[in-house]
C-alpha positions in Angstrom: -19.7 12.3 22.9 -19.4 12.4 18.9 -20.9 9.5 17.3 -19.3 10.2 14.2 -16.1 9.1 16.0 -17.8 5.7 16.8 -18.9 5.5 13.4 -15.4 6.1 11.8 -14.0 3.6 14.2 -16.5 0.9 13.2 -16.0 1.8 9.5 -12.4 1.5 9.7 -12.6 -1.8 11.5 -14.7 -3.3 8.9 -12.5 -1.9 6.1 -9.4 -3.5 7.7 -11.4 -6.9 8.1 -12.3 -6.7 4.4 -8.8 -5.8 3.4 -7.6 -8.8 5.1 -10.0 -11.0 3.1 -9.2 -9.3 -0.2 -5.3 -9.7 0.3 -5.8 -13.4 1.2 -7.8 -13.8 -2.0 -5.2 -12.0 -4.1 -2.3 -14.0 -2.4 -4.0 -17.1 -3.5 -4.6 -16.1 -7.0 -0.9 -14.8 -6.9 0.2 -18.3 -5.8 -1.8 -20.0 -8.6 -0.6 -17.7 -11.4 3.0 -18.1 -10.4 2.8 -22.1 -10.3 4.1 -24.0 -13.1 1.9 -23.4 -16.1 -0.4 -21.5 -13.8 -3.3 -19.2 -15.4 -2.9 -15.6 -15.1 -6.5 -14.7 -15.9 -9.4 -15.9 -13.4 -13.1 -15.5 -14.2 -16.1 -15.5 -12.1 -19.6 -14.7 -12.9 -19.3 -11.1 -12.3 -15.8 -10.1 -12.2 -12.3 -10.9 -13.8 -9.2 -10.9 -12.1 -5.8 -10.8 -14.0 -2.5 -11.3 -12.4 0.1 -9.1 -13.7 3.9 -9.4 -13.0 5.9 -5.9 -13.1 9.3 -5.0 -11.9 9.5 -2.1 -9.6 12.5 0.1 -9.5 13.5 2.2 -6.4 16.5 4.6 -6.1 18.1 4.8 -2.7 18.4 8.6 -3.0 19.7 9.0 0.5 22.6 6.5 -0.1 23.3 8.1 -3.4 23.4 11.7 -2.3 25.8 10.4 0.5 28.0 8.6 -2.1 28.1 11.7 -4.4 29.1 14.0 -1.3 25.8 16.2 -1.1 25.8 18.1 2.0 23.1 18.2 4.2 22.6 22.0 3.8 22.2 21.5 -0.2 19.5 18.6 0.8 17.6 21.0 3.0 17.9 23.7 0.1 16.0 21.4 -2.3 13.6 19.8 0.4 10.1 21.2 0.5 8.1 20.8 3.7 4.1 20.3 3.8 1.9 20.2 6.8 -0.1 16.9 6.7 -3.1 16.3 8.8 -4.3 12.7 9.7 -6.9 11.1 12.0 -5.8 8.6 14.4 -8.5 6.5 15.5 -8.2 3.9 18.4 -10.6 1.7 20.5 -11.4 2.9 24.2 
């Protein structure tokens, strides 16, 4: 048995729990900031949080290349492949 695997699993579970808490707090701050005359800056005793709005632009390259008539062969020519390793951790 590898105790590092159990430590990893416990750590990832704690991170998941803490992420849920942080996301809920962020959602509450965003709700307050986007309400009518809502504050964008929130001050605590030790930290300050600022809600920032930004526009995200995403290009649908797959549709664009299809509309432009780019062949699958040309796409493969300009596509790089890199090996990626990950560790999947599940409870037993």
